[in-house]
Steps between C-alpha positions, in 0.01 A plus 500: 500500500145366503432268802360211293474355148354771282267267322134575580376328819829317567618530859832327487751731677769659295774314687375180336471659146720538191595854415375566149595772259177692415661610179695201388875521538542381145288799388721749686326490838726607786571286802375763741237539773272684257513209250494199735194339648446185713323220325446160650632215277150403379414853393846563360444201270154618410652832389775331309309218335122567522457841336439696824656848479548777748636849532580733785348847494704797621296500820620145583172326406534178297258443216454146379344384179392136461500293183124574446541874550393519862670781694595500869676762708723431805593780738619532863145416625467179300683289764375642832591184709863476368760688697 
């Protein structure tokens, strides 16, 4: 599991986050380690209500797309101070 919220630049530790289905459960997404990611409550709400979207690549990198089309990547080096 990722050590922190997988939203770009967020450093809230995963222990304080919601577990989010990357592929929505209602759309057939499994409740499994490959389809769950920690999101802090603020970023979980942004994903749900503010048109932010993300996906997880096979290599474990998260790719976020914002409402204006901006793209961010989050990998295991994005949160160097979170353990």
